MARGU-340520 format. One record per residue: residue in one letter; z, x, y of N, C-alpha, C in turn. Coordinates in steps of 0.05 Angstrom, whole numbers. Atoms other than C-alpha are relative to their C-alpha. Layout:
N
SITE res nw nu nv caw cau cav cw cu cv
SITE a Z X Y Z X Y Z X Y
...
! end
This chain:
375
SITE res nw nu nv caw cau cav cw cu cv
SITE m -17 -15 26 -976 -466 -57 -3 -29 -15
SITE r 5 24 11 -968 -513 -113 34 -21 -8
SITE r -27 14 -2 -908 -567 -126 21 16 -12
SITE s -18 1 10 -870 -532 -166 27 25 14
SITE q 3 -7 -11 -874 -481 -116 14 -12 21
SITE k -10 14 -31 -854 -515 -55 38 -13 -13
SITE l -31 8 10 -785 -542 -104 16 22 -2
SITE g -11 -21 1 -770 -475 -110 21 6 19
SITE r -13 -20 -28 -771 -450 -44 22 -28 20
SITE l -24 23 -5 -728 -525 -34 27 13 1
SITE l -28 -19 18 -678 -491 -80 7 11 19
SITE v -17 -29 -16 -665 -430 -44 1 -14 27
SITE l -8 16 -28 -666 -461 20 29 -17 0
SITE l -20 17 4 -614 -511 0 21 30 -17
SITE s -2 -14 17 -581 -452 -39 20 23 19
SITE a -1 -14 -16 -567 -415 24 9 -10 24
SITE l -12 16 -14 -554 -472 65 32 -9 5
SITE v -29 8 5 -496 -502 26 15 21 -4
SITE g -16 -30 5 -482 -421 -1 22 16 25
SITE c -11 -13 -21 -467 -398 72 24 -13 4
SITE p -19 7 -13 -412 -443 100 28 -5 -11
SITE s -20 -5 40 -376 -441 18 17 23 14
SITE a -6 -36 1 -375 -359 37 21 0 18
SITE v -16 3 -24 -348 -371 111 21 -12 -10
SITE d -27 8 -1 -297 -420 94 23 18 -32
SITE l -25 -23 25 -275 -381 30 9 27 10
SITE l -12 -8 -17 -269 -329 76 30 10 8
SITE d -19 12 -25 -222 -351 124 28 -5 -20
SITE i -24 -3 20 -176 -367 50 5 31 -7
SITE h -5 -27 18 -184 -283 30 16 11 24
SITE l -12 -17 -16 -160 -269 103 28 -4 -6
SITE h -17 8 0 -103 -320 101 14 17 -19
SITE v -23 -13 16 -78 -294 34 5 32 3
SITE r -5 -23 -13 -84 -218 72 16 7 10
SITE v -21 -5 -14 -43 -238 116 34 -6 -6
SITE a -23 2 11 4 -272 90 17 -7 -41
SITE g -6 2 27 4 -261 10 0 -23 -8
SITE s -3 17 10 -10 -333 -7 -15 -20 21
SITE f 8 33 -16 -45 -398 6 -4 -18 -17
SITE e -2 20 17 -32 -449 -26 -15 -32 4
SITE g 20 26 -18 -79 -505 7 -16 -8 -1
SITE g 26 12 26 -130 -552 -15 -3 5 -21
SITE y 22 1 28 -185 -532 -72 27 13 -14
SITE c 1 -18 11 -152 -469 -78 36 5 -8
SITE a -16 4 16 -84 -494 -106 12 8 -25
SITE p -16 8 41 -45 -469 -170 -5 3 -11
SITE g 1 19 17 -50 -498 -222 -31 -7 -13
SITE r 27 10 9 -97 -518 -284 -19 42 -2
SITE g 19 -28 4 -128 -436 -291 -9 -3 31
SITE f 16 -3 -39 -143 -442 -205 20 13 9
SITE d -11 -12 -13 -110 -391 -166 -18 24 7
SITE c 20 -13 -24 -144 -358 -101 19 12 6
SITE s -15 -18 -5 -89 -314 -88 13 19 -14
SITE k -1 -24 31 -75 -277 -155 -32 17 3
SITE i 38 -3 5 -161 -273 -148 -1 26 28
SITE v 4 -7 -20 -160 -238 -77 27 27 5
SITE l -9 -27 12 -100 -193 -90 1 21 -20
SITE s 8 -11 8 -127 -168 -140 -8 29 4
SITE g 23 -15 1 -175 -122 -115 -23 -6 0
SITE w 13 -9 8 -228 -138 -138 -33 -28 19
SITE s -1 24 -16 -240 -200 -87 -22 18 25
SITE e 5 -22 -14 -266 -132 -41 -19 23 -14
SITE l 18 -19 10 -326 -81 -44 -1 13 12
SITE a 9 -28 -28 -328 -13 -8 22 -17 22
SITE g -9 -1 -31 -271 -50 39 -12 -19 5
SITE v 2 30 -17 -311 -114 49 1 -19 -10
SITE p -10 19 19 -290 -180 31 -28 -14 -19
SITE i 28 4 -3 -340 -203 -19 -13 -32 1
SITE a 18 21 -12 -348 -276 9 -15 10 24
SITE l 18 -10 -32 -375 -234 79 -23 12 -7
SITE l 31 -16 14 -427 -201 32 -18 -23 3
SITE g 15 30 -3 -441 -280 18 -15 -15 10
SITE a 4 7 -14 -444 -304 65 -33 12 17
SITE a 14 -4 -24 -488 -246 95 -25 -7 -15
SITE f 26 -5 13 -532 -250 39 -11 -33 -1
SITE f 18 26 -15 -544 -330 47 -21 11 17
SITE l 9 -8 -26 -563 -308 118 -41 10 -11
SITE a 36 -9 2 -619 -267 103 -15 -19 -20
SITE v 20 22 26 -650 -312 43 1 -24 21
SITE a 13 18 -23 -648 -366 100 -5 4 13
SITE a 24 -13 -35 -680 -318 153 -31 5 -13
SITE v 19 1 22 -736 -303 90 -14 -20 -8
SITE v 1 36 7 -741 -378 68 -8 -9 27
SITE l 14 15 -28 -756 -401 144 -22 1 3
SITE r 16 -13 -5 -792 -347 156 -34 -15 -9
SITE s 19 6 2 -845 -368 107 -24 -26 -2
SITE f 3 33 -6 -859 -437 125 -29 -6 27
SITE w 27 1 -6 -910 -404 177 -14 14 0
SITE r 16 -7 15 -937 -367 140 -14 -22 -33
SITE s 16 17 12 -991 -378 91 8 7 -30
SITE g -19 2 28 -976 -380 7 -1 46 -14
SITE e 1 -24 25 -1008 -303 -13 17 18 16
SITE d -10 -29 -26 -975 -265 65 21 -7 -17
SITE t -33 -13 7 -906 -290 25 3 14 -21
SITE l 6 -19 35 -922 -265 -47 28 24 9
SITE a -34 -39 -6 -868 -197 -18 18 -11 0
SITE g -24 9 1 -826 -248 1 23 -11 -14
SITE r -8 18 41 -817 -294 -69 9 13 -22
SITE l -20 -29 33 -800 -225 -114 6 4 28
SITE w -27 -23 -26 -756 -192 -51 21 -20 -20
SITE i -5 12 18 -722 -259 -75 15 -12 -19
SITE l -8 2 34 -717 -267 -138 8 25 -2
SITE s -9 -15 13 -709 -194 -150 41 7 19
SITE c -26 8 -21 -637 -210 -95 15 -10 -17
SITE y -16 34 13 -623 -276 -140 4 13 -27
SITE g -6 0 29 -630 -235 -201 22 28 5
SITE l -18 -26 -10 -579 -170 -169 27 -22 -7
SITE a -30 14 -2 -526 -230 -153 8 -13 -16
SITE i -7 14 33 -529 -270 -211 11 29 -21
SITE l -19 -19 11 -510 -206 -249 37 6 13
SITE y -30 -6 -8 -446 -191 -203 8 -24 6
SITE c -25 21 10 -423 -260 -209 8 -1 -15
SITE a -6 1 37 -426 -257 -279 26 20 -7
SITE l -21 -20 -6 -384 -193 -273 31 -7 7
SITE l -24 6 -8 -330 -221 -229 7 -30 -20
SITE m -11 15 10 -338 -281 -267 27 11 -24
SITE a -4 -19 25 -321 -239 -333 25 1 13
SITE v -9 3 -16 -266 -213 -294 24 -13 7
SITE s -16 25 -3 -237 -271 -271 15 -15 -28
SITE v -1 8 27 -230 -305 -344 15 34 -20
SITE l -14 -15 9 -205 -242 -373 19 19 5
SITE q -39 -23 -21 -162 -191 -331 11 -18 14
SITE l -27 15 -9 -138 -234 -289 10 -21 1
SITE n -18 19 11 -133 -300 -322 8 -16 27
SITE a -9 19 -18 -139 -346 -259 -37 -16 5
SITE l 26 11 -13 -206 -382 -221 10 -4 27
SITE c 0 10 -27 -217 -398 -153 -29 -14 -2
SITE p 24 9 1 -257 -454 -147 -16 11 20
SITE g 16 -11 -7 -289 -425 -83 -19 10 -12
SITE c -3 -26 10 -305 -371 -115 -29 -8 -23
SITE l 15 19 8 -351 -424 -172 -30 -15 9
SITE a 16 21 -22 -377 -459 -116 -28 23 13
SITE l 16 -14 -8 -410 -394 -91 -8 3 -33
SITE y 5 -18 22 -426 -372 -164 -30 -22 -10
SITE l 13 34 3 -460 -449 -171 -29 3 22
SITE c 15 -1 -18 -499 -432 -117 -21 27 2
SITE v 3 -24 7 -525 -359 -133 -30 -13 -26
SITE s 4 7 25 -548 -402 -192 -20 -17 12
SITE v 22 18 -9 -589 -452 -162 -18 11 18
SITE g 15 -23 -25 -619 -406 -111 -29 21 -22
SITE a 4 -16 17 -642 -361 -175 -13 -18 -12
SITE l 12 15 20 -673 -416 -220 -22 -8 24
SITE g 15 10 -24 -708 -435 -141 -27 19 2
SITE a 17 -35 -18 -734 -356 -129 -16 -4 -22
SITE g 14 -2 37 -760 -368 -214 -29 -16 17
SITE l 27 16 -12 -803 -426 -188 -12 13 26
SITE w 14 -3 -18 -823 -406 -119 -11 22 -23
SITE r 13 -27 10 -852 -328 -149 -31 -15 1
SITE g 19 18 -7 -898 -374 -174 -15 30 -24
SITE e 7 -30 25 -951 -318 -223 -10 21 4
SITE q 13 -26 -21 -970 -272 -170 17 30 -17
SITE k -10 -7 3 -956 -205 -190 -8 14 27
SITE l -9 -14 -14 -930 -143 -141 8 30 -4
SITE s 1 -17 5 -926 -74 -144 33 3 12
SITE l -22 -8 -20 -843 -46 -123 -4 9 29
SITE a 12 -15 -25 -865 -6 -75 -16 -22 27
SITE r 24 15 -17 -910 -63 -34 34 -24 8
SITE i -16 12 -21 -847 -108 -36 21 14 16
SITE g -21 -24 -26 -789 -59 -16 -11 -4 22
SITE l 9 -9 -34 -835 -41 45 -4 -35 12
SITE s 12 26 -17 -852 -116 61 15 -8 27
SITE g -24 4 -35 -824 -141 123 5 -26 3
SITE d -23 15 5 -796 -198 85 24 13 -13
SITE s -17 -23 4 -754 -137 56 19 4 22
SITE l -16 -11 -28 -742 -106 122 19 -19 23
SITE l -2 19 -8 -726 -173 149 28 -17 -12
SITE f -23 16 2 -672 -189 99 18 15 5
SITE a -21 -27 -14 -636 -116 115 10 2 9
SITE s -9 -16 -27 -634 -120 186 25 -27 8
SITE v -3 8 -10 -608 -187 184 29 2 -15
SITE f -30 -5 19 -555 -172 122 6 10 16
SITE a -16 -20 -8 -532 -117 156 12 -8 26
SITE c -9 12 -26 -521 -147 218 10 -24 -6
SITE s -13 29 6 -487 -210 188 21 18 -3
SITE v -30 -15 4 -438 -156 154 7 9 25
SITE l -12 -21 -26 -429 -114 214 24 -18 26
SITE v -6 38 -21 -423 -184 262 30 -14 -16
SITE g -27 14 7 -373 -212 212 23 14 -5
SITE l -29 -27 13 -323 -146 189 14 -16 27
SITE q -25 -1 -23 -300 -155 274 -1 -26 4
SITE l -20 26 -2 -290 -237 273 14 4 -19
SITE a -11 -12 11 -263 -219 216 24 0 1
SITE s -32 -23 -17 -208 -170 250 4 -17 18
SITE l -16 27 -26 -202 -230 309 18 -5 -24
SITE r -11 19 7 -186 -274 263 21 4 -20
SITE e -12 -15 10 -149 -229 217 29 5 28
SITE e -28 7 -18 -104 -216 276 12 -26 26
SITE s -13 18 -19 -99 -290 304 20 1 -19
SITE l -13 8 17 -79 -298 237 33 17 -1
SITE r -31 -29 -3 -17 -236 244 7 -19 16
SITE v -14 20 -28 2 -273 310 25 -30 -6
SITE g -9 24 10 11 -338 293 20 -9 -23
SITE l -20 -1 35 40 -329 226 28 26 -4
SITE q -36 -22 -5 102 -275 251 18 -19 27
SITE s -9 26 1 124 -332 302 16 -13 -16
SITE g -9 30 22 137 -388 252 5 -19 26
SITE t -7 20 -3 147 -457 277 24 -12 3
SITE e -29 14 -5 201 -486 307 4 -34 -6
SITE v 2 22 -1 234 -542 277 25 -18 8
SITE e -28 3 -5 275 -596 286 24 -2 -23
SITE p -21 8 3 350 -598 268 -3 -32 -23
SITE e -7 39 13 347 -663 202 22 -3 -7
SITE p -25 11 24 407 -695 184 5 -13 -5
SITE g -14 17 12 425 -738 142 -4 20 -29
SITE l -10 -1 27 432 -684 81 20 20 11
SITE d -41 -16 6 493 -658 64 0 25 -8
SITE p 3 -41 0 490 -568 68 26 -10 -25
SITE d -20 -3 21 548 -586 12 -12 -3 -21
SITE g 24 16 16 496 -614 -32 -12 18 -2
SITE v 17 -15 0 456 -558 -25 13 23 -20
SITE p -1 -34 14 455 -490 -79 6 10 11
SITE f 4 -11 -16 463 -444 -42 29 26 -11
SITE l -9 -37 1 483 -358 -39 9 13 23
SITE g -9 -6 -16 525 -320 6 14 -8 15
SITE p -23 1 -13 580 -335 55 -1 -27 6
SITE p 17 27 -3 572 -415 58 11 0 46
SITE d -6 14 -23 602 -404 136 -19 29 10
SITE a 11 -24 2 553 -333 148 -24 -11 34
SITE p -1 22 -32 520 -352 226 -27 12 -9
SITE l 33 22 3 439 -363 194 4 16 -28
SITE t 9 22 26 416 -401 141 -26 6 2
SITE v 25 0 4 355 -383 111 -8 -19 -20
SITE q 13 12 7 327 -440 80 -27 6 -13
SITE i 21 -4 17 285 -432 18 -16 -35 -26
SITE y 25 38 22 228 -497 -10 -4 6 -18
SITE s 14 -20 18 211 -471 -73 -13 -26 -31
SITE d 3 5 25 176 -505 -145 -5 15 -27
SITE f -6 -15 20 191 -486 -203 -21 4 -19
SITE e 28 -1 18 119 -486 -232 -8 25 15
SITE c 17 -20 -20 105 -436 -175 0 22 -4
SITE g -1 -28 7 81 -373 -194 25 14 28
SITE f 2 -31 -24 87 -338 -118 42 -14 0
SITE c -23 11 4 157 -382 -118 16 10 -23
SITE a -20 3 29 189 -361 -185 1 47 25
SITE e -9 -38 -14 171 -273 -145 22 -7 20
SITE y -41 3 -30 209 -298 -86 22 -4 -10
SITE a -29 4 16 268 -318 -127 13 36 -2
SITE g -11 -28 11 273 -240 -142 12 0 20
SITE w -8 -9 -28 287 -227 -67 31 -25 2
SITE y -33 8 -10 348 -266 -52 21 20 -12
SITE t -15 -25 -3 395 -213 -75 -3 26 11
SITE r 8 -17 -20 371 -163 -47 1 5 23
SITE l 7 2 -20 362 -194 13 36 -6 3
SITE l -31 -12 -15 441 -204 15 9 22 -3
SITE d 0 -31 -1 450 -140 -12 -2 20 35
SITE d 8 -9 -21 413 -111 55 17 -16 29
SITE f -2 10 -33 444 -161 110 31 -20 -32
SITE p -4 4 1 508 -176 74 33 -18 24
SITE d -10 22 -17 560 -233 103 -15 -4 26
SITE q 12 5 -22 503 -251 150 -17 -18 -15
SITE v 18 21 0 461 -295 118 -9 -11 -26
SITE r -10 23 26 473 -363 74 -27 -4 -4
SITE i 18 0 23 415 -369 15 -2 -39 -2
SITE e -11 26 10 403 -440 11 -33 -6 -24
SITE f 27 20 11 350 -483 -39 -4 -25 -1
SITE h -14 18 9 320 -532 -41 -26 -9 -10
SITE h 20 7 25 275 -566 -79 -35 -16 13
SITE f 16 28 -3 204 -592 -64 -26 7 -17
SITE v 10 -11 29 163 -593 -121 -41 -11 12
SITE l 24 -9 -11 75 -594 -107 -14 -24 -13
SITE p 12 22 16 39 -656 -133 -18 18 -20
SITE q 19 -12 20 -5 -605 -182 14 -1 -18
SITE h -14 -11 20 58 -591 -213 9 -19 -15
SITE p -12 26 30 67 -650 -279 22 0 6
SITE r -34 -12 5 139 -616 -288 15 6 20
SITE a -10 -15 -17 153 -590 -242 23 -31 10
SITE a -31 20 -9 201 -663 -212 14 2 -25
SITE d -28 -8 20 237 -656 -286 25 14 2
SITE a -15 -26 -7 251 -586 -275 7 9 18
SITE a -7 14 -24 275 -601 -207 18 -16 -8
SITE r -26 22 6 324 -666 -240 0 25 -16
SITE a -18 -29 18 349 -611 -288 14 15 8
SITE a -16 -18 -4 364 -567 -249 33 -8 18
SITE e -23 13 -16 404 -615 -198 22 -19 -15
SITE a -5 5 14 426 -635 -267 25 27 -11
SITE a -15 -23 1 455 -568 -270 22 10 28
SITE y -27 -22 -28 488 -552 -206 16 -15 -4
SITE q -30 16 5 532 -624 -218 21 10 -9
SITE q -26 -15 30 569 -578 -272 3 30 10
SITE g -8 -27 -19 570 -519 -221 -15 26 -19
SITE r 15 -31 12 520 -470 -257 -35 -4 0
SITE f 14 3 -12 460 -488 -216 -11 20 -4
SITE w 2 -21 -1 444 -417 -211 -15 16 -24
SITE q 6 -11 23 443 -394 -283 -16 -20 0
SITE y 27 26 9 393 -456 -294 -21 9 16
SITE h 11 -8 -20 357 -432 -237 -19 25 -14
SITE d 6 -25 10 338 -367 -265 -11 0 -27
SITE l 21 19 31 313 -388 -329 -14 -11 9
SITE l 14 10 -5 270 -434 -309 -21 17 4
SITE f 26 -10 -28 232 -385 -262 3 29 -7
SITE a 12 -18 24 246 -327 -327 -31 -4 -19
SITE e 13 6 16 194 -362 -358 -36 17 16
SITE d 30 -9 -14 116 -337 -339 -19 -17 -14
SITE e 18 29 -8 76 -403 -368 19 -9 -9
SITE p -17 20 12 130 -449 -368 -17 -24 -5
SITE e -2 28 23 137 -519 -417 6 -13 5
SITE y -22 16 -17 178 -558 -372 -1 -29 -18
SITE t 0 28 17 172 -610 -424 44 -10 -7
SITE l -27 13 6 245 -654 -433 17 23 -20
SITE e -20 -10 19 261 -619 -492 5 32 4
SITE n -6 -25 0 252 -545 -475 25 0 33
SITE l -18 8 -21 288 -572 -407 30 2 -15
SITE r -26 8 9 349 -586 -453 3 27 -12
SITE g -12 -24 8 346 -522 -497 21 24 30
SITE y -15 -21 -29 353 -474 -416 25 -19 -5
SITE a -14 -4 -14 413 -522 -411 24 -4 -19
SITE r -23 -17 23 446 -512 -472 3 39 -4
SITE e 0 -28 6 430 -441 -464 11 13 30
SITE a -11 -16 -32 464 -436 -384 33 -22 -4
SITE g -22 11 5 521 -467 -426 10 -28 19
SITE l 2 35 -8 512 -547 -398 21 -13 -4
SITE q -2 20 23 542 -602 -426 -4 -21 2
SITE l 8 14 -3 502 -632 -455 -6 -30 -2
SITE e -9 29 -8 520 -705 -458 -3 -10 42
SITE a 0 10 -27 534 -705 -380 -27 6 4
SITE f 26 -5 6 458 -669 -383 -11 -20 8
SITE d 14 16 4 424 -725 -407 10 -30 7
SITE a -19 25 -18 473 -778 -367 -23 -4 21
SITE y -8 -7 -24 452 -745 -304 -44 -11 -1
SITE m 30 5 -8 369 -743 -326 -17 -24 6
SITE n 9 26 -6 367 -814 -345 10 -15 15
SITE s -7 16 -17 400 -832 -287 -17 -10 31
SITE p 12 3 -27 365 -873 -230 2 16 22
SITE e -10 -26 -22 409 -821 -189 -13 24 16
SITE s 16 -22 -7 369 -763 -204 -32 -12 19
SITE v 21 13 1 304 -798 -191 -4 2 37
SITE e -8 2 -25 324 -824 -118 11 31 10
SITE r 2 -24 -13 362 -757 -100 -24 24 9
SITE l 34 -14 -11 294 -710 -105 -24 -19 9
SITE q 25 7 -24 256 -757 -67 9 -3 22
SITE s -20 -6 -30 310 -751 -17 -5 27 15
SITE r 9 -26 -11 302 -685 -14 -34 7 -1
SITE q 31 -1 -2 229 -689 -16 -13 -11 22
SITE a -2 3 -32 227 -727 41 3 15 24
SITE h -22 -11 -22 279 -697 79 -25 38 -3
SITE a 14 -26 1 226 -621 66 -39 -10 21
SITE r 24 14 -10 167 -670 91 2 -2 33
SITE r -8 -4 -29 199 -692 160 2 28 16
SITE l 9 -20 -1 212 -617 163 -23 14 9
SITE g 21 -10 7 139 -600 156 -12 18 -21
SITE v -4 -12 32 146 -572 85 -27 -11 -7
SITE q 23 9 10 69 -570 54 2 18 -26
SITE v 5 -23 32 64 -508 1 28 11 3
SITE t -31 -21 -6 117 -463 -21 -9 33 -23
SITE p -21 15 -6 148 -430 -27 -5 2 39
SITE t -5 -1 -32 168 -444 54 23 4 2
SITE t -33 -7 -9 224 -418 91 4 1 22
SITE i -4 1 -22 250 -430 144 34 17 10
SITE i -27 -14 -10 298 -377 185 15 -6 23
SITE g -10 -2 -26 337 -391 230 -10 -34 22
SITE g 21 34 -12 304 -462 251 -32 5 0
SITE r 17 -9 -16 239 -424 260 -17 -6 -36
SITE r 17 0 28 192 -444 191 -32 13 -6
SITE l 39 -12 15 133 -400 154 -6 -12 -14
SITE d 4 7 20 91 -426 123 -34 10 -19
SITE r 10 -18 38 75 -378 61 17 12 -2
SITE r -14 -22 12 105 -320 30 -1 26 19
SITE p -12 -39 -9 119 -254 70 5 7 -22
SITE l -9 -28 14 122 -193 41 23 2 2
SITE y -32 0 -8 192 -177 37 5 17 14
SITE p -9 -13 -38 188 -124 90 -5 -16 20
SITE e 3 17 -16 163 -176 127 26 -23 3
SITE l -28 26 -1 224 -228 113 26 15 1
SITE s -28 -7 -9 274 -176 122 0 7 26
SITE a -1 5 -29 247 -165 191 4 -16 19
SITE l 15 30 -10 232 -237 208 23 -5 -3
SITE v -27 -13 4 324 -231 185 7 -3 17
SITE e -28 -25 -13 348 -178 227 -18 -18 26
SITE a 5 3 -32 301 -209 289 26 -29 6
SITE a -15 16 -7 328 -276 273 39 7 5
SITE l -18 -11 2 406 -249 269 3 21 33
SITE a -3 -17 -41 391 -212 344 -5 -21 11
SITE r 3 18 -22 380 -279 367 27 -15 5
SITE q -21 17 18 446 -315 336 16 20 35
SITE p -13 -8 -28 487 -319 405 32 19 -13
! end
């Protein structure tokens, strides 16, 4: 075997060994989104054009009901099986397998190109995990081209070779086993997320200093930890009035700031909302901020929202320029972290923290269950 062919085989094997665990990790994120409605941890945190949750929820993340990430993991396992088999065979005996691998990578490249085009042109969002898999496929395709050599073989012999049958068998078994494991993992996530996490009451935060909707003495308090640059938070905010309508006089909804580090302007937006709170117009300002599809919270724009919300601009400017505004936000951030808040939106219902964004039917059911637990 030529040196270029040996290099090509190693590239194909490297592609499979890196691509398979990457696909499994992406599959776990896919299941989190399918259960919880969002996933904003790690490299999948929204921002700078990245939004894994949006891609998963679009429907393009599945093919015939099977997650693309699972198909990717099965593909790389099957490739690894064929490559490993080649180490125990002579060069001529591996020709069919080499051409089969090249054909498979060619199809994979085309499908990756389709998904990339959909992500950019239709969804306007990218997934870092998906990009990593596209890179693995590209490296594998390059390696398959080098490994092939100059020999030729008929398509019939390629399709009926032992390597093609090995590939198909490993691929099919991996998909079937993967579907079973994914189902178990999804059920485990669903059970774990439905119960929520008990949190200890956190002293030191004056409830009268927190914006809220609903009666102040309601039997149940729902705390929302939100970020003004979080797209899911904007959607979540539309459910406040719906929740109050469904549970009149029973629920108090509190708004708490939790600024994510990947959102550079969210801190200024939070301080501006606090300035509005000082003038009794927090919710008017809150609605203006979340009404923007692609917000640009420059200081000039925030001042424009203040004017639109009917704030006194001198008082607004004074608060924004004061050390108090920064200290107050830092205090809010520290309070949220002590309660275990890590992502947005995070909801605490009657002392139980939900580390994801539930869909409204689940949110309503959780509120109803929390009310039933009230003495």
